[in-house]
C-alpha positions in Angstrom: 9.5 25.4 9.4 6.1 27.1 8.5 7.8 29.2 5.9 9.3 26.3 4.3 6.4 24.1 4.2 4.3 27.0 2.7 7.0 27.5 0.0 7.4 24.0 -0.7 3.7 23.4 -1.4 3.6 26.5 -3.4 6.5 25.4 -5.5 5.0 21.7 -6.0 1.6 23.4 -7.1 3.3 25.7 -9.5 5.3 22.6 -10.9 2.1 20.7 -11.3 0.3 23.4 -13.2 3.2 23.9 -15.6 3.4 20.2 -16.1 -0.3 20.1 -16.9 0.1 22.9 -19.4 2.6 21.3 -21.1 0.8 18.0 -21.7 -2.7 19.7 -22.1 -4.3 18.5 -18.8 -6.2 20.5 -16.1 -4.6 20.6 -13.0 -7.9 20.4 -11.3 -7.6 16.5 -12.4 -4.6 16.2 -9.9 -4.9 15.1 -6.3 -1.8 16.0 -4.3 -1.4 13.5 -1.4 0.9 14.7 1.2 2.9 11.6 2.5 3.1 12.4 6.1 4.7 9.0 7.6 7.2 9.7 10.5 5.8 13.4 10.3 4.3 15.0 13.4 0.7 16.4 13.9 2.1 19.9 14.0 3.5 19.5 10.6 0.4 18.0 9.1 -1.5 20.9 10.6 1.1 23.3 8.9 0.3 21.6 5.5 -3.4 21.9 6.3 -3.1 25.6 6.9 -1.3 25.7 3.3 -4.4 24.1 1.4 -3.6 20.4 1.7 -6.4 18.0 2.6 -5.1 14.7 1.4 -2.7 12.9 3.6 -0.8 9.4 3.0 0.2 7.1 5.7 2.4 3.8 5.5 1.9 2.4 8.9 -1.5 1.4 10.3 -0.4 2.4 14.0 0.8 5.9 12.9 -2.3 6.5 10.9 -4.5 5.4 13.9 -2.5 7.7 16.2 -2.7 10.8 14.0 -6.4 10.0 13.3 -6.9 10.3 16.8 -5.1 13.6 17.4 -6.3 15.3 14.3 -9.8 14.1 14.1 -11.2 16.4 11.4 -13.7 16.5 8.5 -10.9 18.5 6.7 -8.6 15.6 6.3 -8.8 12.7 3.8 -6.7 9.9 4.9 -4.9 7.8 2.4 -3.3 4.4 3.5 -0.5 3.9 1.0 1.7 1.0 2.7 1.7 -3.0 2.6 -1.3 -4.2 4.5 -1.0 -6.6 7.4 -4.0 -8.7 8.0 -3.8 -7.8 11.8 -3.8 -4.0 11.2 -7.0 -4.0 9.1 -9.2 -3.1 11.7 -7.6 0.5 12.4 -7.0 0.8 8.5 -10.8 0.5 7.9 -11.7 2.8 10.9 -9.3 5.7 9.8 -8.7 5.5 6.1 -10.9 7.0 3.5 -8.8 5.7 0.7 -6.7 2.4 0.4 -4.0 2.3 -2.4 -2.7 -1.1 -1.7 -5.1 -3.9 -2.3 -3.4 -6.8 -3.9 -5.1 -10.0 -2.5 -8.3 -11.7 -1.7 -7.9 -12.4 1.9 -7.1 -8.7 2.7 -10.0 -7.4 0.6 -12.5 -9.6 2.2 -11.3 -8.8 5.7 -11.3 -5.0 4.8 -14.9 -5.2 3.5 -16.0 -7.1 6.7 -14.4 -4.3 8.8 -15.9 -1.3 6.8 -19.3 -3.0 7.3 -18.9 -3.0 10.9 -17.9 0.6 10.8 -21.0 1.4 8.4 -18.5 3.0 6.0 -17.5 2.9 2.2 -13.8 3.0 1.5 -12.3 4.0 -2.0 -9.8 1.3 -3.1 -7.0 1.0 -5.4 -5.4 -2.1 -6.7 -1.6 -2.2 -6.3 0.1 -3.6 -9.2 3.8 -4.8 -9.1 4.6 -3.4 -12.7 8.4 -3.8 -12.4 7.8 -7.4 -11.0 10.1 -6.8 -8.1 10.2 -9.5 -5.4 10.9 -6.7 -2.8 7.4 -4.9 -3.4 3.9 -5.7 -2.6 1.2 -5.6 -5.2 -0.4 -8.3 -7.7 0.9 -9.1 -11.1 -0.5 -7.1 -13.8 -2.2 -10.3 -15.4 -4.1 -10.5 -11.9 -5.6 -7.2 -12.1 -8.8 -7.9 -13.6 -9.2 -11.1 -11.0 -8.7 -8.6 -8.1 -11.0 -5.9 -9.7 -14.0 -8.4 -10.0 -13.4 -9.3 -6.5 -13.4 -5.7 -5.2 -16.5 -4.9 -7.4 -18.4 -7.8 -5.5 -17.7 -6.2 -2.2 -20.5 -4.1 -0.6 -18.1 -1.7 1.5 -15.2 -1.2 -1.1 -15.3 1.3 -4.0 -13.1 0.1 -6.9 -11.4 3.5 -7.9 -8.3 2.5 -9.7 -4.7 1.5 -9.5 -1.7 2.3 -7.7 1.9 1.4 -8.8 5.5 2.0 -7.4 7.8 1.5 -10.5 11.3 0.6 -10.0 13.5 3.5 -9.2 15.8 3.8 -12.2 18.1 6.3 -13.9 17.3 4.7 -17.3 14.8 7.3 -18.6 13.7 4.9 -21.4 12.8 2.2 -18.8 11.1 4.6 -16.6 8.9 5.8 -19.5 7.9 2.3 -20.6 7.0 1.3 -16.9 4.9 4.4 -16.6 3.1 3.7 -20.0 2.5 0.0 -18.7 0.7 1.8 -15.9 -1.4 4.0 -18.1 -2.2 1.1 -20.5 -3.4 -1.0 -17.6 -5.7 1.7 -16.4 -7.1 2.2 -19.7 -8.0 -1.3 -19.8 -9.4 -1.4 -16.5 -11.5 1.8 -17.1 -13.1 0.0 -20.2 -14.6 -2.6 -17.8 -15.0 -0.4 -14.7 -15.7 3.3 -15.8 -15.5 4.6 -12.4 -11.9 3.2 -11.7 -10.0 5.9 -13.4 -7.6 7.1 -10.5 -3.9 6.4 -11.2 -1.9 6.7 -8.1 1.4 7.0 -9.5 4.4 9.5 -9.0 6.6 10.7 -5.9 9.0 13.4 -5.2 11.5 12.0 -7.6 9.1 11.5 -10.5 5.9 13.4 -10.0 6.2 15.5 -13.2 7.0 12.5 -15.5 3.9 10.9 -13.6 1.6 13.5 -14.7 2.5 13.4 -18.4 1.7 9.6 -18.2 -1.7 10.2 -16.8 -1.5 10.0 -13.0 -4.2 11.8 -11.2 -2.9 11.0 -7.7 0.6 12.1 -6.6 2.1 10.8 -3.3 4.7 13.4 -2.4 6.5 13.5 1.0 10.1 14.7 0.9 9.4 17.7 -1.3 6.6 18.9 1.2 8.1 18.0 4.8 11.9 17.7 4.0 14.0 14.6 4.3 13.0 12.1 6.9 15.4 11.8 9.5 
């Protein structure tokens, strides 16, 4: 398993580097987030030994348990799943980044909990670019209202946007959705220059995401293997 993870990380970094070269980007711009949901602390330790420092979790309770076991200054925790109001306390305590901000109640409660913990948290607005009923995220036209609210908070730093475009085999549709994410990011950065993070791209499409401006990749399966 150790060799598998080491080889997987090496291969992904090689692919990231090649893709960046092809689209004239610097791979130093890309933050590789290992999505470690349902993976053991032992596997996370193996990833750390192979140069990974950013880890993404989808479930607040799982994040809390791993945070306790793996408490380390070397780990940057990203919460990337839908946010339940009753889980904000543990998310605020454990996460350094939260990618799924999409509504006022959650944002205000998160800010309050971060204040209690005397911490700043980095926040991305989740945008439902495909307008899918099954997915969280605000509508594209709501982005600036959410951004304005986050900017008014004392303990959340607006860092950018996150999207989970519809999974499709239609290359043209996929390109359109990713371009839409980049256009939304560009418009946000014009008003909020420090909000240039684009959390876009997973195991199945991270190379296309890089070519469309993503600088935060959320990759799980290609690092840790298929979830059982």
